[in-house]
matplotlib code that plots the C-alpha trace (Angstrom):
import matplotlib.pyplot as plt

x = [-14.1, -15.4, -16.6, -19.4, -19.9, -22.9, -24.8, -24.1, -25.9, -24.3, -24.4, -26.9, -29.5, -32.3, -34.1, -36.8, -37.8, -37.8, -40.0, -42.4, -42.8, -43.4, -45.9, -47.8, -48.0, -49.2, -51.9, -53.1, -53.3, -55.2, -57.6, -58.2, -58.8, -61.4, -63.3, -63.3, -64.8, -67.6, -68.3, -68.3, -71.1, -73.1, -72.5, -73.6, -77.0, -77.5, -79.3, -77.0, -77.4, -75.6, -72.9, -70.3, -70.4, -70.3, -67.3, -65.3, -66.1, -65.2, -61.9, -60.9, -61.7, -59.9, -56.7, -56.7, -56.9, -54.2, -51.9, -52.5, -51.8, -48.6, -47.0, -44.1, -45.3, -41.8, -41.3, -40.8, -41.7, -39.3, -39.6, -36.8, -37.4, -36.8, -39.6, -42.0, -41.2, -39.1, -37.4, -36.2, -34.0, -31.8, -32.8, -30.8, -30.4, -28.4, -26.9, -26.1, -24.7, -22.2, -21.3, -22.4, -24.9, -26.0, -27.4, -29.4, -30.0, -33.6, -34.5, -36.9, -40.4, -39.5, -38.5, -38.2, -35.2, -31.7, -28.9, -26.2, -25.3, -22.8, -21.6, -20.4, -18.3, -17.3, -15.7, -16.5, -16.1, -17.8, -21.4, -23.7, -26.2, -29.7, -31.2, -28.4, -28.9, -32.1, -34.0, -34.3, -31.9, -33.0, -29.4, -26.2, -22.8, -19.4, -16.5, -12.8, -12.2, -14.4, -13.1, -16.2, -19.9, -22.2, -25.9, -28.9, -32.2, -35.7, -35.6, -32.3, -30.1, -26.6, -24.8, -21.2, -19.3, -15.5, -12.5, -10.3, -12.0, -13.6, -17.2, -18.4, -22.0, -22.0, -21.7, -23.3, -20.0, -19.2, -15.7, -15.7, -13.0, -14.2, -16.5, -17.5, -19.4, -21.1, -23.1, -24.9, -26.3, -30.0, -29.8, -31.2, -34.8, -35.4, -38.8, -36.8, -34.3, -34.2, -31.8, -31.7, -28.7, -25.4, -23.4, -23.9, -22.5, -25.2, -27.8, -26.6, -26.4, -29.9, -31.5, -29.7, -32.1, -29.7, -28.3, -24.7, -21.9, -20.4, -17.9, -14.4, -11.8, -8.8, -8.3, -8.5, -7.0, -5.8, -4.3, -1.9, -0.5, -3.4, -5.7, -8.0, -8.9, -11.6, -13.0, -15.3, -16.9, -19.5, -22.2, -20.9, -18.4, -17.2, -14.6, -13.5, -11.4, -10.1, -8.7, -5.3, -4.8, -6.8, -6.1, -8.5, -9.6, -11.7, -13.1, -14.9, -16.8, -19.3, -17.4, -14.9, -14.2, -11.5, -9.5, -7.4, -3.8, -1.9, 1.4]
y = [-46.6, -50.2, -50.9, -53.4, -55.3, -54.2, -57.4, -57.6, -55.2, -53.9, -56.3, -54.2, -54.4, -56.9, -58.4, -59.9, -56.5, -55.1, -57.9, -57.4, -53.8, -54.7, -57.5, -55.1, -52.4, -55.0, -56.2, -52.7, -52.0, -55.2, -54.6, -51.1, -52.2, -54.8, -52.2, -49.7, -52.2, -53.0, -49.4, -48.6, -51.1, -49.5, -46.0, -46.9, -47.8, -44.4, -41.4, -39.0, -36.3, -38.4, -40.0, -37.3, -37.0, -40.7, -41.1, -38.5, -40.0, -43.5, -42.5, -40.7, -43.6, -46.1, -44.0, -43.7, -47.5, -48.1, -45.6, -47.1, -50.7, -49.6, -48.1, -50.0, -51.2, -51.0, -47.4, -44.9, -41.2, -38.8, -36.4, -36.3, -36.7, -33.0, -32.2, -34.5, -33.3, -30.3, -30.1, -26.7, -27.3, -24.2, -20.6, -17.6, -14.4, -11.7, -8.9, -6.5, -3.7, -6.2, -7.9, -11.3, -14.0, -16.7, -20.0, -22.0, -25.7, -26.4, -29.6, -32.2, -31.3, -28.0, -25.1, -22.8, -24.7, -24.9, -27.0, -26.0, -22.7, -21.3, -17.7, -16.3, -13.2, -10.6, -8.4, -4.9, -3.5, -6.3, -6.2, -9.0, -7.9, -8.1, -9.7, -12.3, -14.5, -16.7, -16.8, -20.6, -23.3, -26.9, -28.2, -26.9, -28.7, -27.7, -28.8, -28.3, -28.9, -26.0, -23.5, -23.5, -23.7, -24.8, -24.0, -25.0, -23.0, -24.3, -23.4, -25.2, -22.0, -22.8, -20.2, -20.7, -19.0, -19.4, -18.1, -18.8, -16.6, -13.4, -12.4, -13.7, -12.8, -15.1, -18.2, -16.7, -17.1, -14.9, -14.4, -14.2, -13.6, -16.4, -19.4, -20.4, -23.6, -23.9, -26.4, -25.3, -27.3, -26.6, -24.8, -21.5, -20.3, -18.9, -17.4, -14.6, -14.2, -11.0, -9.0, -6.1, -7.4, -5.6, -8.8, -12.5, -13.1, -10.8, -12.7, -16.1, -14.9, -13.4, -16.6, -19.2, -21.4, -21.8, -18.5, -18.0, -16.0, -13.1, -13.9, -14.1, -11.6, -13.9, -16.7, -20.1, -21.6, -20.1, -16.6, -14.7, -16.9, -19.4, -19.7, -22.2, -23.3, -25.1, -25.2, -27.3, -26.8, -29.2, -29.6, -26.5, -26.6, -24.3, -24.1, -21.4, -21.0, -17.6, -16.1, -14.6, -11.4, -12.7, -15.1, -17.5, -17.1, -19.7, -19.2, -21.6, -23.5, -20.6, -18.4, -19.0, -16.0, -14.2, -11.2, -8.8, -9.9, -6.6, -8.3]
z = [-67.4, -68.0, -71.5, -72.3, -75.6, -77.7, -77.1, -73.4, -71.1, -67.9, -65.0, -63.1, -65.9, -64.9, -67.9, -65.7, -64.4, -67.9, -69.2, -66.3, -67.3, -71.0, -70.1, -67.8, -70.5, -73.1, -70.7, -70.1, -73.9, -74.6, -71.8, -72.9, -76.5, -75.4, -73.2, -76.1, -78.5, -76.0, -75.4, -79.1, -79.7, -76.9, -78.2, -81.8, -80.4, -78.7, -80.1, -82.0, -79.3, -76.7, -78.9, -78.8, -75.0, -74.5, -76.9, -75.0, -71.6, -72.9, -74.4, -71.2, -68.9, -71.2, -71.4, -67.6, -67.3, -69.8, -68.0, -64.6, -65.8, -67.6, -64.6, -63.0, -59.6, -58.2, -59.2, -56.4, -56.0, -57.6, -54.7, -52.2, -48.5, -47.9, -50.3, -48.6, -45.0, -44.4, -41.0, -39.8, -36.8, -36.8, -36.1, -37.2, -35.0, -36.8, -34.7, -37.5, -35.3, -33.7, -37.0, -35.5, -36.3, -33.8, -35.0, -32.5, -33.0, -31.7, -30.0, -31.7, -30.8, -29.1, -31.3, -28.3, -26.7, -28.1, -26.6, -29.1, -30.7, -33.3, -33.2, -36.5, -35.9, -38.5, -35.8, -34.8, -38.3, -40.1, -41.4, -42.5, -45.2, -43.6, -46.6, -47.0, -44.0, -44.0, -40.7, -40.6, -41.8, -42.2, -42.1, -40.6, -40.7, -39.3, -41.6, -42.0, -38.3, -37.3, -39.7, -42.0, -41.5, -44.3, -44.0, -46.1, -46.0, -46.3, -50.0, -50.6, -50.6, -49.5, -47.3, -46.2, -43.4, -43.3, -41.4, -44.4, -47.1, -48.0, -48.8, -52.2, -53.1, -56.1, -53.9, -50.7, -48.9, -45.9, -44.5, -40.7, -38.1, -35.8, -35.6, -32.1, -31.2, -27.8, -25.8, -22.7, -19.8, -19.8, -23.1, -24.3, -24.2, -27.7, -26.8, -25.1, -27.9, -29.9, -32.1, -29.7, -27.6, -28.0, -28.7, -29.3, -25.8, -24.3, -26.3, -25.1, -21.5, -21.5, -23.0, -20.9, -19.1, -16.1, -14.9, -16.0, -14.4, -16.2, -18.9, -17.4, -18.5, -18.7, -21.2, -19.5, -22.7, -26.0, -25.8, -28.1, -30.9, -30.7, -33.7, -31.9, -28.4, -26.5, -22.9, -20.8, -17.4, -16.1, -18.8, -20.7, -23.5, -26.3, -29.0, -31.5, -34.7, -35.6, -38.8, -39.2, -37.2, -34.3, -31.4, -29.7, -26.1, -24.2, -20.7, -18.4, -21.1, -21.6, -24.0, -26.8, -29.0, -31.1, -30.0, -32.2, -32.0, -31.6, -31.1]

ax = plt.figure().add_subplot(projection="3d")
ax.plot(x, y, z, "-o")
ax.set_aspect("equal")
plt.show()
């Protein structure tokens, strides 16, 4: 840590700016005092019935003027951009019976169209608490080379999904068996999205703007022993990371998922 002598302020301290604030404050005080003296002379000449009301009004107006003149003209608002304008680009669709959640990234100016999606899979025996997943996230980021997804809700709540951990309610962390990231040519129409589909893949197929073929049975890439894979076909692409005990399977750029490794 760099130490500074008592009589030498840190380099970033600007005396000129400080003096400007002091001078502005002094000007406001002097101006307010002058106005008060003038008002006081006028009030003394008024009938007693009006003096109290005029004194209160004069004090209030003078203090407002002093406060206004004392403000630093270069000061900025303490509100963050997120507090001023809150974007909500990600929509959450939990499929509780399937142990899956699908996050759709909406397009600017069109909340009904998504070009990218993330499937968070707990497996057939996993359950996401219905109250624990916000319906809208204003920010979603994929970290740790696709093995973790960090989401921030409109209220600033942070929810984390990871293939390398377990559920932890104190930190709103959910352990999942797989994290799949997909991009689709034409995107998904979210107006037809619901939570009634049996699986995330059924939901993605039903909402696809361009009709998609059924999900292939064989793994085009990945397979037993693979913890991750990716696939691309035309304008479609997908990738997946799986936890231990599962292997990655990617097919035709339209589906990347995790399968129980029984070997």
